[in-house]
C-alpha positions as CSV (number, residue, x, y, z in Angstrom):
1,M,0.6,11.2,22.1
2,K,-1.1,10.6,18.7
3,I,-1.0,6.9,18.9
4,I,-2.0,6.7,22.5
5,V,-5.4,8.2,21.9
6,N,-6.1,5.8,19.0
7,I,-6.8,2.9,21.3
8,V,-10.3,3.2,22.7
9,I,-11.0,1.1,25.8
10,L,-14.6,0.1,26.2
11,V,-15.9,0.7,29.7
12,F,-19.5,-0.1,30.3
13,L,-21.2,-0.4,33.7
14,G,-23.4,-3.5,33.5
15,T,-23.4,-3.6,29.8
16,S,-21.5,-5.7,27.1
17,V,-19.3,-4.7,24.3
18,S,-21.5,-6.4,21.7
19,Q,-22.6,-3.1,20.3
20,A,-19.0,-2.0,19.6
21,Q,-16.7,-3.1,16.9
22,V,-14.8,-6.0,18.4
23,L,-12.9,-9.0,17.2
24,D,-15.6,-10.6,15.0
25,D,-15.9,-7.3,13.2
26,Y,-12.2,-7.1,12.7
27,F,-12.2,-10.6,11.2
28,K,-14.7,-9.4,8.6
29,I,-12.6,-6.4,7.8
30,A,-9.5,-8.5,7.5
31,A,-11.2,-11.0,5.2
32,E,-12.3,-8.2,2.9
33,N,-9.1,-6.2,2.8
34,N,-6.1,-8.4,3.5
35,P,-4.1,-8.6,0.2
36,G,-2.6,-12.0,1.0
37,L,-6.0,-13.5,1.4
38,Q,-7.2,-11.8,-1.8
39,A,-4.2,-13.2,-3.6
40,K,-5.3,-16.7,-2.5
41,Y,-8.8,-16.2,-3.8
42,R,-7.4,-15.0,-7.2
43,E,-5.4,-18.2,-7.4
44,F,-8.7,-20.1,-7.0
45,E,-10.4,-18.0,-9.7
46,A,-7.4,-18.5,-12.0
47,A,-7.6,-22.3,-11.4
48,I,-11.3,-22.3,-12.4
49,Q,-10.3,-20.8,-15.8
50,K,-8.0,-23.8,-16.3
51,V,-11.0,-26.1,-16.5
52,E,-12.4,-24.5,-19.7
53,Q,-8.9,-24.5,-21.3
54,V,-8.4,-28.3,-21.0
55,N,-12.0,-29.3,-21.5
56,T,-12.3,-28.3,-25.2
57,L,-11.1,-29.7,-28.4
58,P,-7.8,-28.5,-30.0
59,D,-8.2,-25.8,-32.7
60,P,-8.9,-27.1,-36.2
61,N,-6.1,-26.8,-38.8
62,F,-6.8,-24.9,-42.0
63,S,-4.3,-24.8,-44.9
64,F,-4.2,-23.2,-48.3
65,G,-2.0,-24.1,-51.2
66,Y,-1.6,-22.5,-54.7
67,F,-0.1,-24.4,-57.6
68,I,2.5,-22.2,-59.2
69,S,2.8,-24.8,-62.0
70,P,-0.7,-26.2,-62.3
71,V,-0.9,-30.0,-62.1
72,E,-2.7,-31.3,-65.1
73,T,-5.4,-33.9,-64.6
74,R,-7.9,-35.6,-66.8
75,V,-10.6,-33.0,-65.9
76,G,-8.3,-30.0,-65.9
77,P,-5.4,-28.3,-64.2
78,Q,-5.4,-28.0,-60.4
79,K,-5.1,-24.4,-59.4
80,A,-5.4,-24.3,-55.6
81,R,-6.1,-26.5,-52.6
82,F,-8.0,-25.8,-49.3
83,S,-7.7,-28.2,-46.4
84,L,-9.5,-28.3,-43.0
85,T,-8.7,-30.9,-40.3
86,Q,-9.9,-31.4,-36.8
87,M,-8.2,-33.8,-34.4
88,F,-10.1,-35.7,-31.7
89,P,-8.4,-37.2,-28.6
90,W,-9.2,-40.7,-27.4
91,F,-12.6,-41.1,-25.9
92,G,-12.9,-39.7,-22.4
93,T,-9.7,-37.7,-22.5
94,L,-11.3,-34.3,-22.4
95,R,-13.6,-35.4,-19.5
96,A,-10.6,-36.6,-17.5
97,Q,-8.7,-33.4,-18.2
98,G,-11.6,-31.4,-17.1
99,N,-12.0,-33.4,-13.9
100,A,-8.3,-33.0,-13.0
101,A,-8.5,-29.3,-13.5
102,A,-11.8,-28.9,-11.6
103,L,-10.5,-30.9,-8.6
104,M,-7.3,-28.9,-8.5
105,A,-9.5,-25.7,-8.5
106,E,-11.4,-27.1,-5.6
107,A,-8.1,-27.7,-3.8
108,K,-7.2,-24.1,-4.4
109,Y,-10.5,-23.0,-2.8
110,Q,-9.7,-25.2,0.3
111,A,-6.2,-23.5,0.4
112,F,-8.1,-20.1,0.4
113,L,-10.3,-21.3,3.3
114,D,-7.2,-22.3,5.3
115,A,-5.5,-19.0,4.6
116,R,-8.7,-17.2,5.8
117,N,-8.8,-19.2,9.0
118,R,-5.1,-18.6,9.5
119,L,-5.6,-14.9,9.0
120,Y,-8.4,-14.9,11.7
121,Y,-5.9,-16.5,14.1
122,Q,-3.2,-13.9,13.2
123,V,-5.7,-11.1,13.8
124,A,-6.6,-12.5,17.2
125,A,-3.0,-13.0,18.1
126,A,-2.3,-9.4,17.2
127,Y,-5.5,-8.1,19.0
128,Y,-5.1,-9.6,22.4
129,P,-1.6,-8.1,23.1
130,L,-3.3,-4.7,22.8
131,Y,-5.6,-5.7,25.6
132,E,-2.6,-6.9,27.7
133,L,-0.9,-3.6,27.0
134,N,-3.9,-1.6,28.1
135,Q,-4.1,-3.6,31.3
136,W,-0.5,-3.2,32.1
137,K,-0.6,0.5,31.5
138,E,-3.7,0.9,33.8
139,I,-2.0,-1.2,36.5
140,E,1.2,0.9,36.2
141,R,-0.8,4.1,36.4
142,E,-2.5,2.9,39.6
143,N,0.9,1.8,40.9
144,I,2.3,5.3,40.3
145,E,-0.7,6.9,42.1
146,I,-0.2,4.6,45.1
147,L,3.6,5.2,45.2
148,E,3.0,9.0,45.0
149,S,0.7,8.7,48.0
150,Y,3.3,6.6,49.8
151,K,5.9,9.2,49.0
152,T,3.7,11.9,50.6
153,I,3.1,9.8,53.7
154,T,6.8,8.9,54.2
155,N,7.8,12.5,53.8
156,K,5.3,13.6,56.5
157,K,6.4,10.8,58.8
158,F,10.1,11.8,58.3
159,E,9.2,15.5,59.0
160,N,7.3,14.4,62.2
161,G,10.2,12.3,63.3
162,V,8.4,8.9,63.2
163,G,9.9,7.8,59.8
164,T,13.2,7.6,58.1
165,M,14.6,9.3,55.0
166,V,15.4,5.8,53.7
167,D,11.7,5.0,53.3
168,F,11.2,8.2,51.4
169,L,14.1,7.4,49.1
170,R,12.9,3.8,48.5
171,V,9.6,5.1,47.3
172,D,11.2,7.7,45.1
173,I,13.4,5.0,43.4
174,M,10.4,2.7,42.8
175,L,8.4,5.7,41.5
176,K,11.0,6.4,38.9
177,D,11.0,2.8,37.9
178,A,7.2,2.8,37.5
179,T,7.3,6.0,35.5
180,T,9.9,4.6,33.2
181,N,7.9,1.4,32.8
182,L,4.8,3.3,31.8
183,S,6.8,5.3,29.3
184,I,8.1,2.1,27.7
185,L,4.6,0.7,27.6
186,N,3.4,3.8,25.8
187,D,6.3,3.3,23.3
188,K,5.3,-0.3,22.7
189,E,1.8,0.8,21.6
190,A,3.0,1.9,18.1
191,P,4.4,-1.4,16.8
192,L,1.4,-3.4,18.2
193,L,-1.0,-1.0,16.5
194,T,0.9,-1.2,13.3
195,R,1.0,-5.0,13.3
196,F,-2.7,-5.3,13.9
197,N,-3.8,-2.6,11.4
198,K,-1.6,-3.9,8.6
199,L,-3.3,-7.3,8.9
200,L,-6.5,-5.4,8.1
201,N,-4.6,-3.4,5.4
202,R,-5.4,-0.1,7.1
203,E,-3.4,2.9,8.1
204,E,-0.9,2.3,10.9
205,D,-2.7,4.6,13.3
206,A,-6.2,3.6,12.5
207,L,-8.6,3.5,15.4
208,V,-8.6,0.2,17.3
209,T,-11.4,-0.6,19.8
210,V,-10.2,-3.0,22.6
211,E,-12.3,-4.7,25.2
212,D,-11.7,-3.7,28.8
213,S,-12.1,-7.2,30.1
214,L,-11.8,-10.8,28.9
215,V,-13.7,-13.9,30.1
216,A,-11.8,-17.2,30.3
217,Q,-14.6,-19.7,30.3
218,A,-14.0,-23.3,31.4
219,L,-14.1,-25.5,28.3
220,P,-15.2,-29.2,28.3
221,D,-12.6,-31.9,27.7
222,N,-11.6,-32.5,24.1
223,F,-13.2,-29.2,23.1
224,R,-14.0,-29.3,19.3
225,K,-11.6,-32.2,18.9
226,D,-14.3,-34.2,16.9
227,S,-13.9,-31.7,14.1
228,L,-10.1,-31.7,14.1
229,L,-9.6,-34.2,11.3
230,T,-13.0,-33.9,9.6
231,N,-13.4,-30.2,8.7
232,N,-9.8,-29.1,8.2
233,P,-9.3,-27.3,4.9
234,V,-5.7,-28.5,4.4
235,L,-6.8,-32.1,4.7
236,E,-9.6,-31.5,2.3
237,E,-7.1,-29.8,-0.1
238,L,-4.8,-32.8,0.0
239,D,-7.8,-35.2,-0.6
240,L,-8.7,-33.2,-3.7
241,K,-5.1,-33.1,-4.9
242,I,-5.0,-36.9,-4.6
243,A,-8.3,-37.2,-6.6
244,S,-6.9,-34.7,-9.2
245,S,-3.7,-36.8,-9.5
246,E,-5.8,-39.9,-10.1
247,A,-7.6,-38.0,-12.9
248,S,-4.2,-36.9,-14.3
249,E,-3.1,-40.5,-14.3
250,E,-6.1,-41.3,-16.5
251,V,-5.3,-38.4,-18.7
252,A,-1.7,-39.6,-19.1
253,Y,-2.9,-43.1,-20.0
254,K,-5.4,-41.8,-22.6
255,Q,-2.8,-39.5,-24.1
256,G,-0.9,-42.6,-25.1
257,L,-3.8,-43.9,-27.1
258,P,-4.4,-43.0,-30.8
259,K,-5.9,-39.6,-31.7
260,F,-8.3,-39.4,-34.6
261,G,-8.6,-36.7,-37.2
262,L,-11.4,-35.8,-39.6
263,G,-10.7,-33.5,-42.6
264,L,-11.8,-32.2,-45.9
265,D,-9.8,-31.1,-49.0
266,Y,-11.3,-28.9,-51.6
267,V,-9.4,-28.5,-54.9
268,L,-10.0,-25.7,-57.5
269,V,-9.8,-27.2,-61.0
270,G,-9.6,-25.3,-64.2
271,E,-11.1,-26.4,-67.6
272,R,-8.9,-28.1,-70.1
273,T,-7.9,-25.9,-73.0
274,D,-5.7,-28.4,-74.8
275,L,-8.6,-30.3,-76.5
276,A,-9.0,-30.2,-80.3
277,S,-12.1,-28.4,-81.5
278,D,-13.6,-31.7,-82.8
279,M,-13.0,-33.6,-79.5
280,A,-15.7,-33.8,-76.8
281,A,-14.7,-32.5,-73.4
282,P,-14.3,-35.3,-70.8
283,Q,-17.0,-35.7,-68.2
284,G,-16.4,-33.3,-65.2
285,N,-14.1,-31.0,-67.2
286,G,-13.2,-28.0,-64.9
287,K,-15.2,-29.4,-62.0
288,N,-13.8,-28.7,-58.5
289,A,-12.8,-31.7,-56.4
290,M,-13.8,-32.4,-52.8
291,M,-12.1,-35.2,-50.7
292,P,-13.0,-36.2,-47.2
293,M,-10.1,-37.5,-45.1
294,V,-9.5,-39.5,-41.9
295,S,-6.2,-39.6,-40.0
296,V,-5.0,-41.6,-37.0
297,S,-2.0,-40.7,-34.8
298,I,0.3,-43.7,-33.9
299,P,1.8,-43.1,-30.4
300,I,4.8,-45.5,-30.9
301,F,7.2,-43.5,-28.6
302,R,5.8,-44.8,-25.3
303,S,8.4,-43.6,-22.8
304,K,6.9,-40.1,-22.4
305,Y,3.4,-41.5,-21.8
306,K,4.7,-44.1,-19.2
307,A,6.6,-41.3,-17.5
308,A,3.5,-39.1,-17.3
309,V,1.5,-42.0,-15.7
310,K,4.3,-42.7,-13.2
311,E,4.5,-39.0,-12.4
312,A,0.8,-38.9,-11.5
313,Q,1.1,-42.0,-9.4
314,L,4.1,-40.6,-7.5
315,M,2.2,-37.4,-6.9
316,Q,-0.7,-39.4,-5.4
317,E,1.8,-41.0,-3.0
318,S,3.3,-37.6,-2.2
319,Y,-0.1,-36.1,-1.3
320,S,-1.0,-39.1,0.8
321,L,2.2,-38.8,2.8
322,Q,1.7,-35.1,3.2
323,K,-1.8,-35.7,4.5
324,E,-0.6,-38.3,7.0
325,D,2.2,-35.9,8.1
326,F,-0.2,-32.9,8.4
327,A,-2.7,-35.0,10.4
328,N,0.0,-36.0,12.9
329,T,1.1,-32.3,13.1
330,L,-2.5,-31.2,13.6
331,T,-3.1,-33.7,16.4
332,S,0.1,-32.7,18.3
333,S,-0.7,-29.0,17.7
334,Y,-4.1,-29.5,19.1
335,E,-2.8,-31.1,22.3
336,M,-0.3,-28.3,22.8
337,A,-2.9,-25.7,22.3
338,W,-5.3,-27.5,24.7
339,F,-2.5,-27.7,27.3
340,E,-1.8,-24.0,26.9
341,I,-5.5,-23.2,27.5
342,Q,-5.7,-25.4,30.6
343,Q,-2.4,-24.0,31.9
344,Q,-3.5,-20.4,31.5
345,Q,-6.9,-21.1,33.1
346,E,-5.1,-22.5,36.1
347,L,-2.8,-19.5,36.3
348,I,-5.7,-17.1,36.1
349,D,-7.4,-18.9,39.0
350,L,-4.1,-18.8,40.9
351,Y,-3.5,-15.1,40.3
352,D,-7.0,-14.3,41.3
353,Q,-6.4,-15.9,44.7
354,Q,-2.9,-14.4,45.0
355,I,-4.3,-10.9,44.3
356,Q,-6.9,-11.2,46.9
357,E,-4.5,-12.4,49.6
358,S,-1.9,-9.8,48.6
359,I,-4.5,-7.0,49.0
360,Q,-5.4,-8.4,52.5
361,A,-1.7,-8.6,53.5
362,L,-1.0,-5.2,52.1
363,N,-3.8,-3.6,54.1
364,L,-2.5,-5.3,57.3
365,L,1.1,-4.2,56.6
366,F,0.1,-0.6,55.8
367,T,-2.1,-0.4,59.0
368,A,0.9,-1.6,61.0
369,Y,3.2,0.9,59.4
370,S,0.7,3.7,60.0
371,N,0.7,2.9,63.7
372,S,4.3,2.2,64.3
373,G,6.2,3.7,61.3
374,N,8.2,0.5,61.0
375,E,8.5,-2.2,58.3
376,F,7.8,0.2,55.4
377,E,10.0,-2.0,53.2
378,E,7.6,-4.8,53.6
379,V,4.7,-2.6,52.5
380,L,6.7,-1.7,49.3
381,R,7.6,-5.3,48.7
382,M,4.0,-6.5,49.0
383,Q,2.8,-3.6,46.8
384,Q,5.2,-4.8,44.1
385,Q,4.1,-8.4,44.6
386,L,0.5,-7.3,44.0
387,L,1.6,-5.4,40.9
388,K,3.4,-8.5,39.6
389,Y,0.3,-10.7,40.1
390,E,-2.0,-8.2,38.4
391,K,0.3,-8.0,35.4
392,M,0.7,-11.8,35.3
393,K,-3.1,-12.2,35.4
394,A,-3.5,-9.9,32.4
395,T,-0.8,-11.8,30.5
396,A,-2.4,-15.2,31.4
397,E,-5.8,-13.9,30.1
398,T,-4.1,-12.8,26.9
399,Q,-2.3,-16.1,26.4
400,Y,-5.5,-18.0,27.1
401,Q,-7.4,-16.1,24.4
402,I,-4.5,-16.5,21.9
403,A,-4.3,-20.3,22.6
404,L,-8.1,-20.5,22.2
405,A,-7.8,-18.7,18.8
406,K,-5.2,-21.2,17.7
407,L,-7.4,-24.1,18.7
408,N,-10.2,-22.5,16.8
409,Y,-7.9,-22.3,13.7
410,L,-6.7,-25.9,14.1
411,T,-10.4,-27.1,14.3
412,A,-11.4,-24.8,11.4
413,K,-14.1,-22.9,13.4
414,T,-16.4,-20.9,11.3
415,Y,-17.3,-17.3,12.2
């Protein structure tokens, strides 16, 4: 019974559930706690760090050499050499690399937004079955109460000689079925709770507040369809990947151009000691030497640069095709979700009518049975028919809300 008490049904007379923790609140909890969504955001943050990595010059090279056997020169023997060199890529290469990385980071952010929207849909798709379960349990409990009253009535009629034992046994059979169904529904509660709470990264038996009623409002035609292909994060992500690949193509081209290097050599020179005492020391004797240097790389092996350019071009084509394919899938998914919404709305209206008519028919049949003691089987059949319509209505309400949540995901609704 531990899990059963962990679902709280909000029952208000003439009030709304806006003051309670409902679905929008659970969206917020899921966005803050879900590890999968947090992982997507970490990917975005990691991609941002890539921008700084590719947007800076390569490290300068420093070298030191010591002459074991000093090299004699006119001004003295060379003892040691220090060299410092800095390479510079072709003009605009760093900017192009930074643009490519920044655009890819923005694409990662759009992927995060899509993951967040998908998580909202998953939370809704796990939440509404809890409502359906509660409705079915309540319907089954009411059914058991009615059947128990029928059992009492049939027993008294049998004792008074105006009813049959068959009627009593029929009620008893159906009562056992209803009791078993209710037990199965209670057992179903645990996995539904676990699925919902784990999306929020909470304990399996954490308290879940479920609304006691759902409203299926009529929606206008083409509801939110105008934002289907304009605000979708996946399409935005693919656009950014195309732009990033274009920048990568520019990078690949510029990598095939010469690189320039600026450097400085500093040589430690000792004084000459091999001069005769009467000879004048040469000018600059023992003076250290400094030599600026310029270097240019010659990219003569062109195949790797051409392959890099071709790779970037092919990736652009790939992302464009992915975008076209996803747009087609998005449109078809929208139409299916919209059909599901309309279908469930029609079913809800139908079940409302069927429930009302079934109640009227059941009252008439029960009145007839009370007067004559006949056709009790028809009373039971109509009672089960009413039970079926009530359950089907609860299921239709649930499926309507799930379809609406999917449509909101497809159209990237913001909460």
